[in-house]
N, C-alpha and C positions, 0 to 999 in steps of 0.2 A: 816183540814185547807184547805181553797180554794187556787187555783193556784194564783200566783202573776203575775201581768202584768209587762212586761219589759218596761221601759221608752225608747221609740224609739230614742229620741234625744241622750240620754246617750249611747245607744247601738252602735250608729254610731261613737261615740267619744272615747270610752274606750274598752279595751280588758283585759280579765283576763289571767294571765300567769299560767303555770303549778304549780307554787309554791303558787298561790293565790294572788299575788300582782296585782295591776291594772295599766296598761300601758296607757299613754296618749301622745299626741303630744304637742309640745310647741306652744305658740301663737306668733303673730307678724311676720309671714312669708307670709302673703297673698298679701300685696301691699305696696307701697312706699319703694321698695327694693333698689332703686338707692342710697339712702342716708345711707344704711347699708353696713358695710364692708363684704368682702367675708368670713372672719373668723366667723363673727357673724351669717351670713346666714347659713353657714355650721353647726354651733353648734345648730341652731334652727331646723335643719333637724332631729337631733337625738331624738328618743323617750325617755321619762323619766317616772317616776312613780308618781302616785297620792300621795300626802303627807299623813302621818299616820293619821292626824286629820280628813282628808276628806275621807279616805278609807272606813269607815263604811257607810257613806251616799251614796257614789257612788256605793258601793257594793249592797246596797238595791235596787238601780235603775236597776241593771243588774243581777238579781238573778240566771239566768240559763246560762249565758255566760261562 
């Protein structure tokens, strides 16, 4: 079987953990921050995991990470 190409856009956005889960950052933290509360901005900073339904698709885009 030939080698698979990594989707470079996905490689910059997702990381695999040691247990195999896929970690991602949350959206809505890049601009228009003055109207968001400090609590909301702080919670948007914390990484989270890709949902179970999307895990397979994202995993195929980053096969060797």
